[in-house]
PDB file as gemmi writes it, atoms N, CA and C in Angstrom:
CRYST1    1.000    1.000    1.000  90.00  90.00  90.00 P 1                      
ATOM      1  N   MET A   1      49.474   9.939 105.208  1.00  0.00           N  
ATOM      2  CA  MET A   1      48.863   9.313 104.586  1.00  0.00           C  
ATOM      3  C   MET A   1      49.560   7.773 104.161  1.00  0.00           C  
ATOM      4  N   ASP A   2      49.205   6.717 104.434  1.00  0.00           N  
ATOM      5  CA  ASP A   2      49.868   5.792 103.583  1.00  0.00           C  
ATOM      6  C   ASP A   2      48.603   4.697 103.756  1.00  0.00           C  
ATOM      7  N   SER A   3      48.734   2.998 103.721  1.00  0.00           N  
ATOM      8  CA  SER A   3      48.361   2.026 103.378  1.00  0.00           C  
ATOM      9  C   SER A   3      47.055   1.680 104.442  1.00  0.00           C  
ATOM     10  N   ARG A   4      47.624   1.944 105.528  1.00  0.00           N  
ATOM     11  CA  ARG A   4      47.398   1.760 106.794  1.00  0.00           C  
ATOM     12  C   ARG A   4      46.307   2.810 107.288  1.00  0.00           C  
ATOM     13  N   ASP A   5      45.866   3.659 106.544  1.00  0.00           N  
ATOM     14  CA  ASP A   5      44.699   4.821 106.208  1.00  0.00           C  
ATOM     15  C   ASP A   5      43.657   4.786 105.665  1.00  0.00           C  
ATOM     16  N   LEU A   6      43.645   3.502 104.679  1.00  0.00           N  
ATOM     17  CA  LEU A   6      42.502   3.329 104.009  1.00  0.00           C  
ATOM     18  C   LEU A   6      41.576   2.649 104.424  1.00  0.00           C  
ATOM     19  N   THR A   7      40.798   2.466 104.197  1.00  0.00           N  
ATOM     20  CA  THR A   7      39.557   1.875 104.667  1.00  0.00           C  
ATOM     21  C   THR A   7      39.472   0.716 103.729  1.00  0.00           C  
ATOM     22  N   SER A   8      38.516  -0.224 104.139  1.00  0.00           N  
ATOM     23  CA  SER A   8      38.491  -1.457 103.364  1.00  0.00           C  
ATOM     24  C   SER A   8      37.410  -1.370 102.397  1.00  0.00           C  
ATOM     25  N   GLU A   9      36.662  -0.534 102.665  1.00  0.00           N  
ATOM     26  CA  GLU A   9      35.346   0.158 101.697  1.00  0.00           C  
ATOM     27  C   GLU A   9      36.522   0.851 100.477  1.00  0.00           C  
ATOM     28  N   GLN A  10      37.304   1.555 101.005  1.00  0.00           N  
ATOM     29  CA  GLN A  10      38.207   2.561 100.108  1.00  0.00           C  
ATOM     30  C   GLN A  10      38.905   1.527  99.059  1.00  0.00           C  
ATOM     31  N   ALA A  11      39.753   0.545  99.708  1.00  0.00           N  
ATOM     32  CA  ALA A  11      40.363  -0.440  99.050  1.00  0.00           C  
ATOM     33  C   ALA A  11      39.647  -1.256  98.237  1.00  0.00           C  
ATOM     34  N   ARG A  12      38.363  -1.679  98.624  1.00  0.00           N  
ATOM     35  CA  ARG A  12      37.356  -2.181  97.725  1.00  0.00           C  
ATOM     36  C   ARG A  12      37.333  -1.536  96.565  1.00  0.00           C  
ATOM     37  N   ILE A  13      36.533  -0.353  96.443  1.00  0.00           N  
ATOM     38  CA  ILE A  13      36.535   0.533  95.485  1.00  0.00           C  
ATOM     39  C   ILE A  13      37.707   0.573  94.449  1.00  0.00           C  
ATOM     40  N   VAL A  14      38.437   0.418  94.465  1.00  0.00           N  
ATOM     41  CA  VAL A  14      40.072   0.711  93.575  1.00  0.00           C  
ATOM     42  C   VAL A  14      40.228  -0.703  93.357  1.00  0.00           C  
ATOM     43  N   CYS A  15      40.318  -1.583  94.065  1.00  0.00           N  
ATOM     44  CA  CYS A  15      40.230  -2.883  93.886  1.00  0.00           C  
ATOM     45  C   CYS A  15      39.200  -3.141  92.752  1.00  0.00           C  
ATOM     46  N   ASP A  16      38.402  -2.793  93.089  1.00  0.00           N  
ATOM     47  CA  ASP A  16      37.368  -3.500  91.804  1.00  0.00           C  
ATOM     48  C   ASP A  16      37.682  -2.785  90.323  1.00  0.00           C  
ATOM     49  N   ARG A  17      37.961  -1.485  90.507  1.00  0.00           N  
ATOM     50  CA  ARG A  17      38.375  -0.187  89.339  1.00  0.00           C  
ATOM     51  C   ARG A  17      39.144  -1.117  88.254  1.00  0.00           C  
ATOM     52  N   LEU A  18      40.266  -1.507  89.257  1.00  0.00           N  
ATOM     53  CA  LEU A  18      41.712  -2.291  88.590  1.00  0.00           C  
ATOM     54  C   LEU A  18      41.106  -3.522  88.094  1.00  0.00           C  
ATOM     55  N   ILE A  19      40.465  -4.175  88.552  1.00  0.00           N  
ATOM     56  CA  ILE A  19      39.830  -5.580  87.812  1.00  0.00           C  
ATOM     57  C   ILE A  19      39.931  -5.784  86.657  1.00  0.00           C  
ATOM     58  N   PRO A  20      39.591  -4.542  85.542  1.00  0.00           N  
ATOM     59  CA  PRO A  20      39.253  -4.410  84.628  1.00  0.00           C  
ATOM     60  C   PRO A  20      40.431  -4.708  83.384  1.00  0.00           C  
ATOM     61  N   CYS A  21      41.318  -3.100  84.403  1.00  0.00           N  
ATOM     62  CA  CYS A  21      42.584  -3.278  83.430  1.00  0.00           C  
ATOM     63  C   CYS A  21      43.295  -4.644  83.537  1.00  0.00           C  
ATOM     64  N   VAL A  22      43.502  -5.313  84.788  1.00  0.00           N  
ATOM     65  CA  VAL A  22      44.154  -6.479  84.797  1.00  0.00           C  
ATOM     66  C   VAL A  22      44.118  -7.142  83.672  1.00  0.00           C  
ATOM     67  N   GLN A  23      42.611  -7.816  83.419  1.00  0.00           N  
ATOM     68  CA  GLN A  23      41.966  -8.356  82.645  1.00  0.00           C  
ATOM     69  C   GLN A  23      42.492  -8.104  81.370  1.00  0.00           C  
ATOM     70  N   LEU A  24      42.497  -6.944  80.948  1.00  0.00           N  
ATOM     71  CA  LEU A  24      42.457  -6.604  79.779  1.00  0.00           C  
ATOM     72  C   LEU A  24      44.237  -7.094  79.086  1.00  0.00           C  
ATOM     73  N   LEU A  25      45.132  -6.151  80.019  1.00  0.00           N  
ATOM     74  CA  LEU A  25      46.670  -6.631  80.071  1.00  0.00           C  
ATOM     75  C   LEU A  25      46.811  -8.289  79.995  1.00  0.00           C  
ATOM     76  N   HIS A  26      46.148  -8.735  80.574  1.00  0.00           N  
ATOM     77  CA  HIS A  26      46.319 -10.687  80.191  1.00  0.00           C  
ATOM     78  C   HIS A  26      46.048 -10.866  78.949  1.00  0.00           C  
ATOM     79  N   LYS A  27      45.029 -10.315  78.892  1.00  0.00           N  
ATOM     80  CA  LYS A  27      44.069 -10.684  77.187  1.00  0.00           C  
ATOM     81  C   LYS A  27      45.356 -10.151  76.522  1.00  0.00           C  
ATOM     82  N   TRP A  28      45.999  -9.168  76.351  1.00  0.00           N  
ATOM     83  CA  TRP A  28      46.729  -8.141  75.488  1.00  0.00           C  
ATOM     84  C   TRP A  28      48.358  -9.123  75.670  1.00  0.00           C  
ATOM     85  N   GLN A  29      48.645  -9.804  76.773  1.00  0.00           N  
ATOM     86  CA  GLN A  29      49.612 -10.826  76.955  1.00  0.00           C  
ATOM     87  C   GLN A  29      49.461 -12.157  76.000  1.00  0.00           C  
ATOM     88  N   ARG A  30      48.299 -12.803  76.408  1.00  0.00           N  
ATOM     89  CA  ARG A  30      48.345 -13.574  75.473  1.00  0.00           C  
ATOM     90  C   ARG A  30      48.291 -13.817  74.168  1.00  0.00           C  
ATOM     91  N   ARG A  31      47.033 -12.831  73.556  1.00  0.00           N  
ATOM     92  CA  ARG A  31      47.298 -12.022  71.863  1.00  0.00           C  
ATOM     93  C   ARG A  31      48.843 -11.869  71.670  1.00  0.00           C  
ATOM     94  N   MET A  32      49.504 -11.150  71.819  1.00  0.00           N  
ATOM     95  CA  MET A  32      50.917 -10.693  71.564  1.00  0.00           C  
ATOM     96  C   MET A  32      51.309 -12.033  71.465  1.00  0.00           C  
ATOM     97  N   ARG A  33      51.328 -13.193  72.536  1.00  0.00           N  
ATOM     98  CA  ARG A  33      52.002 -14.458  72.108  1.00  0.00           C  
ATOM     99  C   ARG A  33      51.848 -15.549  71.450  1.00  0.00           C  
ATOM    100  N   GLN A  34      50.381 -14.709  71.100  1.00  0.00           N  
ATOM    101  CA  GLN A  34      49.865 -16.272  69.908  1.00  0.00           C  
ATOM    102  C   GLN A  34      50.182 -15.702  68.184  1.00  0.00           C  
ATOM    103  N   VAL A  35      50.039 -14.278  68.413  1.00  0.00           N  
ATOM    104  CA  VAL A  35      50.265 -13.898  67.202  1.00  0.00           C  
ATOM    105  C   VAL A  35      52.097 -13.838  66.721  1.00  0.00           C  
ATOM    106  N   GLY A  36      52.485 -14.029  67.777  1.00  0.00           N  
ATOM    107  CA  GLY A  36      54.494 -14.546  67.748  1.00  0.00           C  
ATOM    108  C   GLY A  36      55.106 -12.935  67.924  1.00  0.00           C  
ATOM    109  N   PHE A  37      54.947 -12.528  68.923  1.00  0.00           N  
ATOM    110  CA  PHE A  37      55.683 -11.132  69.251  1.00  0.00           C  
ATOM    111  C   PHE A  37      56.801 -12.342  70.105  1.00  0.00           C  
ATOM    112  N   PRO A  38      58.490 -11.829  69.580  1.00  0.00           N  
ATOM    113  CA  PRO A  38      59.136 -12.640  70.410  1.00  0.00           C  
ATOM    114  C   PRO A  38      59.266 -12.416  71.828  1.00  0.00           C  
ATOM    115  N   ASN A  39      60.166 -13.176  72.295  1.00  0.00           N  
ATOM    116  CA  ASN A  39      60.030 -12.838  74.193  1.00  0.00           C  
ATOM    117  C   ASN A  39      60.344 -11.722  74.831  1.00  0.00           C  
ATOM    118  N   GLY A  40      61.906 -11.080  73.863  1.00  0.00           N  
ATOM    119  CA  GLY A  40      62.699  -9.780  74.069  1.00  0.00           C  
ATOM    120  C   GLY A  40      61.857  -8.663  73.759  1.00  0.00           C  
ATOM    121  N   ASP A  41      60.663  -8.167  72.933  1.00  0.00           N  
ATOM    122  CA  ASP A  41      60.158  -7.348  72.190  1.00  0.00           C  
ATOM    123  C   ASP A  41      59.574  -6.572  73.541  1.00  0.00           C  
ATOM    124  N   ALA A  42      60.236  -5.267  73.283  1.00  0.00           N  
ATOM    125  CA  ALA A  42      59.737  -3.965  74.156  1.00  0.00           C  
ATOM    126  C   ALA A  42      58.248  -4.058  74.572  1.00  0.00           C  
ATOM    127  N   LEU A  43      57.349  -4.089  73.263  1.00  0.00           N  
ATOM    128  CA  LEU A  43      56.360  -3.662  74.054  1.00  0.00           C  
ATOM    129  C   LEU A  43      55.684  -4.968  74.739  1.00  0.00           C  
ATOM    130  N   LEU A  44      56.402  -6.531  74.376  1.00  0.00           N  
ATOM    131  CA  LEU A  44      55.358  -7.427  75.491  1.00  0.00           C  
ATOM    132  C   LEU A  44      56.236  -7.359  76.677  1.00  0.00           C  
ATOM    133  N   LEU A  45      57.490  -6.939  76.684  1.00  0.00           N  
ATOM    134  CA  LEU A  45      58.271  -6.774  77.802  1.00  0.00           C  
ATOM    135  C   LEU A  45      57.230  -5.624  78.881  1.00  0.00           C  
ATOM    136  N   ALA A  46      57.049  -4.242  78.016  1.00  0.00           N  
ATOM    137  CA  ALA A  46      56.338  -3.570  79.190  1.00  0.00           C  
ATOM    138  C   ALA A  46      54.939  -4.276  79.406  1.00  0.00           C  
ATOM    139  N   THR A  47      54.064  -4.835  78.427  1.00  0.00           N  
ATOM    140  CA  THR A  47      52.955  -5.336  79.028  1.00  0.00           C  
ATOM    141  C   THR A  47      53.107  -6.449  79.763  1.00  0.00           C  
ATOM    142  N   ASP A  48      54.081  -7.131  79.881  1.00  0.00           N  
ATOM    143  CA  ASP A  48      54.238  -8.171  81.199  1.00  0.00           C  
ATOM    144  C   ASP A  48      54.398  -7.210  82.242  1.00  0.00           C  
ATOM    145  N   ASN A  49      55.485  -6.591  82.294  1.00  0.00           N  
ATOM    146  CA  ASN A  49      55.639  -5.633  83.405  1.00  0.00           C  
ATOM    147  C   ASN A  49      54.534  -5.304  84.001  1.00  0.00           C  
ATOM    148  N   ALA A  50      53.621  -4.615  83.091  1.00  0.00           N  
ATOM    149  CA  ALA A  50      52.076  -3.776  83.380  1.00  0.00           C  
ATOM    150  C   ALA A  50      51.517  -4.586  84.145  1.00  0.00           C  
ATOM    151  N   TYR A  51      51.584  -5.857  83.487  1.00  0.00           N  
ATOM    152  CA  TYR A  51      50.266  -6.588  84.270  1.00  0.00           C  
ATOM    153  C   TYR A  51      50.631  -7.451  85.376  1.00  0.00           C  
ATOM    154  N   GLU A  52      52.197  -7.375  85.490  1.00  0.00           N  
ATOM    155  CA  GLU A  52      52.711  -7.715  86.880  1.00  0.00           C  
ATOM    156  C   GLU A  52      52.508  -6.928  87.827  1.00  0.00           C  
ATOM    157  N   SER A  53      52.624  -5.647  87.818  1.00  0.00           N  
ATOM    158  CA  SER A  53      52.284  -4.538  88.789  1.00  0.00           C  
ATOM    159  C   SER A  53      51.094  -4.385  89.273  1.00  0.00           C  
ATOM    160  N   ALA A  54      50.291  -4.276  88.084  1.00  0.00           N  
ATOM    161  CA  ALA A  54      48.461  -4.204  88.341  1.00  0.00           C  
ATOM    162  C   ALA A  54      48.270  -5.554  88.748  1.00  0.00           C  
ATOM    163  N   ALA A  55      48.512  -6.257  88.358  1.00  0.00           N  
ATOM    164  CA  ALA A  55      47.822  -7.829  89.449  1.00  0.00           C  
ATOM    165  C   ALA A  55      48.169  -7.771  91.110  1.00  0.00           C  
ATOM    166  N   GLU A  56      49.601  -7.652  90.880  1.00  0.00           N  
ATOM    167  CA  GLU A  56      50.087  -7.244  92.787  1.00  0.00           C  
ATOM    168  C   GLU A  56      49.298  -6.233  93.369  1.00  0.00           C  
ATOM    169  N   LEU A  57      49.146  -4.745  92.754  1.00  0.00           N  
ATOM    170  CA  LEU A  57      48.034  -3.866  93.457  1.00  0.00           C  
ATOM    171  C   LEU A  57      47.093  -4.601  93.581  1.00  0.00           C  
ATOM    172  N   THR A  58      46.514  -5.582  92.772  1.00  0.00           N  
ATOM    173  CA  THR A  58      44.810  -5.498  92.824  1.00  0.00           C  
ATOM    174  C   THR A  58      45.155  -6.512  94.375  1.00  0.00           C  
ATOM    175  N   THR A  59      45.957  -7.672  94.204  1.00  0.00           N  
ATOM    176  CA  THR A  59      46.534  -8.408  95.284  1.00  0.00           C  
ATOM    177  C   THR A  59      46.497  -7.266  96.928  1.00  0.00           C  
ATOM    178  N   ARG A  60      46.975  -7.105  96.385  1.00  0.00           N  
ATOM    179  CA  ARG A  60      47.484  -6.224  98.093  1.00  0.00           C  
ATOM    180  C   ARG A  60      46.292  -5.376  98.018  1.00  0.00           C  
ATOM    181  N   LEU A  61      45.454  -4.578  97.242  1.00  0.00           N  
ATOM    182  CA  LEU A  61      44.175  -4.031  97.385  1.00  0.00           C  
ATOM    183  C   LEU A  61      43.058  -4.733  97.739  1.00  0.00           C  
ATOM    184  N   HIS A  62      43.045  -6.031  97.729  1.00  0.00           N  
ATOM    185  CA  HIS A  62      42.188  -6.929  97.766  1.00  0.00           C  
ATOM    186  C   HIS A  62      42.181  -7.424  99.312  1.00  0.00           C  
ATOM    187  N   GLN A  63      43.620  -7.445 100.098  1.00  0.00           N  
ATOM    188  CA  GLN A  63      43.973  -8.053 101.410  1.00  0.00           C  
ATOM    189  C   GLN A  63      43.573  -6.807 102.372  1.00  0.00           C  
ATOM    190  N   LEU A  64      43.484  -5.727 101.634  1.00  0.00           N  
ATOM    191  CA  LEU A  64      43.208  -4.371 102.662  1.00  0.00           C  
ATOM    192  C   LEU A  64      41.732  -4.342 102.989  1.00  0.00           C  
ATOM    193  N   THR A  65      40.914  -5.081 101.966  1.00  0.00           N  
ATOM    194  CA  THR A  65      39.279  -5.241 102.307  1.00  0.00           C  
ATOM    195  C   THR A  65      39.104  -5.643 103.496  1.00  0.00           C  
ATOM    196  N   ASP A  66      39.565  -6.843 104.094  1.00  0.00           N  
ATOM    197  CA  ASP A  66      39.557  -7.193 104.943  1.00  0.00           C  
ATOM    198  C   ASP A  66      40.796  -7.214 106.002  1.00  0.00           C  
ATOM    199  N   LYS A  67      41.437  -6.157 105.818  1.00  0.00           N  
ATOM    200  CA  LYS A  67      42.698  -5.774 106.775  1.00  0.00           C  
ATOM    201  C   LYS A  67      43.680  -6.857 107.180  1.00  0.00           C  
ATOM    202  N   THR A  68      43.461  -7.834 106.347  1.00  0.00           N  
ATOM    203  CA  THR A  68      44.559  -8.826 106.350  1.00  0.00           C  
ATOM    204  C   THR A  68      46.095  -8.503 105.976  1.00  0.00           C  
ATOM    205  N   GLU A  69      46.683  -8.812 106.965  1.00  0.00           N  
ATOM    206  CA  GLU A  69      48.137  -8.332 106.446  1.00  0.00           C  
ATOM    207  C   GLU A  69      48.818  -9.726 105.968  1.00  0.00           C  
ATOM    208  N   ILE A  70      49.211  -9.665 104.889  1.00  0.00           N  
ATOM    209  CA  ILE A  70      50.016 -10.545 104.131  1.00  0.00           C  
ATOM    210  C   ILE A  70      51.734 -10.061 104.074  1.00  0.00           C  
ATOM    211  N   VAL A  71      52.432 -10.942 104.113  1.00  0.00           N  
ATOM    212  CA  VAL A  71      53.787 -10.475 103.884  1.00  0.00           C  
ATOM    213  C   VAL A  71      53.857 -11.277 102.650  1.00  0.00           C  
ATOM    214  N   PHE A  72      54.624 -10.538 101.102  1.00  0.00           N  
ATOM    215  CA  PHE A  72      54.924 -11.167 100.060  1.00  0.00           C  
ATOM    216  C   PHE A  72      56.700 -10.800 100.347  1.00  0.00           C  
ATOM    217  N   PRO A  73      57.215 -12.600  99.573  1.00  0.00           N  
ATOM    218  CA  PRO A  73      58.660 -12.030  99.490  1.00  0.00           C  
ATOM    219  C   PRO A  73      58.991 -11.463  98.531  1.00  0.00           C  
ATOM    220  N   PRO A  74      60.027 -11.102  98.449  1.00  0.00           N  
ATOM    221  CA  PRO A  74      60.242 -10.017  97.182  1.00  0.00           C  
ATOM    222  C   PRO A  74      60.420 -11.145  95.731  1.00  0.00           C  
ATOM    223  N   LYS A  75      60.298 -10.227  94.640  1.00  0.00           N  
ATOM    224  CA  LYS A  75      60.109 -11.041  93.793  1.00  0.00           C  
ATOM    225  C   LYS A  75      61.494 -10.432  92.625  1.00  0.00           C  
ATOM    226  N   PRO A  76      61.564 -11.469  91.799  1.00  0.00           N  
ATOM    227  CA  PRO A  76      63.109 -11.153  91.428  1.00  0.00           C  
ATOM    228  C   PRO A  76      62.845 -10.134  90.462  1.00  0.00           C  
ATOM    229  N   ASP A  77      64.044  -9.069  89.923  1.00  0.00           N  
ATOM    230  CA  ASP A  77      63.586  -8.329  89.060  1.00  0.00           C  
ATOM    231  C   ASP A  77      63.638  -8.778  87.300  1.00  0.00           C  
ATOM    232  N   ARG A  78      62.550  -8.464  86.902  1.00  0.00           N  
ATOM    233  CA  ARG A  78      62.602  -9.222  85.493  1.00  0.00           C  
ATOM    234  C   ARG A  78      62.803  -7.802  84.783  1.00  0.00           C  
ATOM    235  N   ARG A  79      62.585  -6.712  85.071  1.00  0.00           N  
ATOM    236  CA  ARG A  79      62.448  -5.515  84.310  1.00  0.00           C  
ATOM    237  C   ARG A  79      63.940  -5.370  83.375  1.00  0.00           C  
ATOM    238  N   ARG A  80      64.885  -5.257  84.257  1.00  0.00           N  
ATOM    239  CA  ARG A  80      66.307  -5.154  83.362  1.00  0.00           C  
ATOM    240  C   ARG A  80      66.411  -6.463  82.383  1.00  0.00           C  
ATOM    241  N   ARG A  81      65.600  -7.359  82.073  1.00  0.00           N  
ATOM    242  CA  ARG A  81      65.961  -8.415  81.483  1.00  0.00           C  
ATOM    243  C   ARG A  81      64.441  -8.885  80.527  1.00  0.00           C  
ATOM    244  N   GLY A  82      65.228  -9.593  79.873  1.00  0.00           N  
ATOM    245  CA  GLY A  82      63.878 -10.297  78.941  1.00  0.00           C  
ATOM    246  C   GLY A  82      63.112 -11.479  79.840  1.00  0.00           C  
ATOM    247  N   ARG A  83      62.327 -12.140  79.307  1.00  0.00           N  
ATOM    248  CA  ARG A  83      61.466 -13.102  79.822  1.00  0.00           C  
ATOM    249  C   ARG A  83      61.991 -14.534  79.158  1.00  0.00           C  
ATOM    250  N   ASN A  84      61.800 -15.765  79.502  1.00  0.00           N  
ATOM    251  CA  ASN A  84      61.746 -16.876  78.933  1.00  0.00           C  
ATOM    252  C   ASN A  84      60.525 -17.676  78.748  1.00  0.00           C  
ATOM    253  N   VAL A  85      59.574 -17.545  78.250  1.00  0.00           N  
ATOM    254  CA  VAL A  85      58.157 -17.708  78.527  1.00  0.00           C  
ATOM    255  C   VAL A  85      57.588 -18.523  77.499  1.00  0.00           C  
TER     256      VAL A  85                                                      
END                                                                             
């Protein structure tokens, strides 16, 4: 089984369940920056990576709800170095 085997309904259910997690991760990112976490902090970097991954997963699942295939360009690997935001 792979992503092509998911029904639109299955993709929608998973996507709908992930959205609150993505929103929470985004809230944590904003709050961590507001209170002054340094950009290279391990917890902030982990939160950034988790948010980016969860947001991409949600987007891909959403695309499966209408079976539209969109090819994403490769993203730069940010996991090995700090982000300058």
